[in-house]
N, C-alpha and C positions, 0 to 999 in steps of 0.2 A: 027529553032530549039530552043527549050527552054532547058536551062541547069540550075541545081540547085546544089549549093555547100553547103556542110555541114559545120557547125561551127566546128572549129578545136578542140573544147572541147568536141565533140561528143564521147560518150562511147557506143560501141556496146552492144546490148542485146543478141547477139549471143554467144553461147558457142564455143569458137575458137577450141576446141578439137573435135567438131562434125560439119564439114562444111555441109551445106544443099546442096541438089542436086535437080535441076529443072527436074522433071520427064516428064511433058508435058505442053503445052500452046496451048489452042484451042479457036476458035471462034464459038460460037453457035448462028446461026441466027434464025430468027422468024419461019422458016419452021421446023427446027430441035427441037425448043423448044416446039412445039405442039405434037411431037411424044410421044406415051405412054411410060412411064418408070415405074420402080418399086423402092420402097424404097431400098436403098443400103447404104453401108458404105465402107470406105477404111481403112485397118488396118495399113498401113505404110505411108500414106501421109496426108497432110493437103491441102485443096483447098481454093483458094481465087477467088471469082467471082466479076466481075464488070459489072453492068447493064448499057449498053451504049445506050439502046433504049427500050421503052415500059415498061411493068410491068408484074409481075407474082407472083405466090404463091409458097412459099418455106416451106416445111415441114422439121423441124429440131427437131430430137428427137420426142417429143409428142406435139411440138408447131407449130402453123401455123403463118407465117409471110408473109406480102405483101411487095414486093420490087419494086422499080421503077427506072426510069432513074437517074443515078448518085449514086445508092446505091452500097455498098460493102457487100458481104456475105462471112462469114468465116465458114469453116467446119473444126473442129479438126479431127484427126484420130479416128476411132471407134465410130463416131457419125452417127446415122442413118439419112439419108436425101433424099429428092427428090425435083425436080423443075418441075413447070408446068407453061407454058405460056398461053395455051388456044388459041382458034382461035380468031383472031382480037386484041390480046393484044400487038403484035409487039415486044414481048420479045427477046432481043438480049443481049448476054453476051460474055465476055472474061473469060476464066477459066485458072487459073495457079495452077499447082499441084507441091508440094514440098515434098521430103522425107528427112529423116535424119535431121529434123529441131529440134534444141534444143535451146530454149530461156532461158535465165537465170530465175530462180524461176518458171519455168513451166516444166511439164513432157515432154518427147520427143514426137515430132510430135503433139504438142499443140500450137496453135497460139493465142488463147484467153482463159482466165480463164473460167471455166464452168459456173460461175454465171454472165457473160457478155452476153448481147444481141448480137446475131451473125449477125444482119443486121444493117449496119451503113450507114447513108447518108453522102455523100461527101460534101453536102452543096454547098456553093459558089465555092469550089475548082473545081467542075465539069465544071464550065463556063470558067475556065482558059485554059483548053485544053481537048476537047473531043478527044477520041482516034484516030479517023480517019479524024478529021478536025482541027488539031492543028493550032492555031493562032501564027505564029512565031514572030509577031509584038507585042505581048502582054507583057507589063511590069508588073511584080508582085509588084513593089513598095517596099519602105523600110520596111514597117510594115510586109508584108508577107515574105520578105527575111529573117527577123529576126526569124520567126517562124520555119524555116527549120533547 
């Protein structure tokens, strides 16, 4: 098991008067990701998706993004979006939905400012611990421990 400890000088970006609530956590496998869907939005939740395998197309507002293994996708509330893996892409994601999220300097149920790109690569961090094949013997090292 990997454990990460925060620097004791850490200051939360959460508004302590509005504790967030986990609404759901789901795993979407490559079969489910090929099912037809429609553009939709959530009025009271934000979603965070983690692509743990394959690749897919994400329509977010009027923009088309391609995401691949290791990418994170962020949906603010009231943002029109859809995902499509397509046959043979192997798209598999984990999805986390949070309501009552209030980050300092952002509107309620907003996880990223509107001018940020909502698809972010986890880069080398993905190699440290894939969700279903964690390497419990991996050492982060001093440099990475300081980043946390």
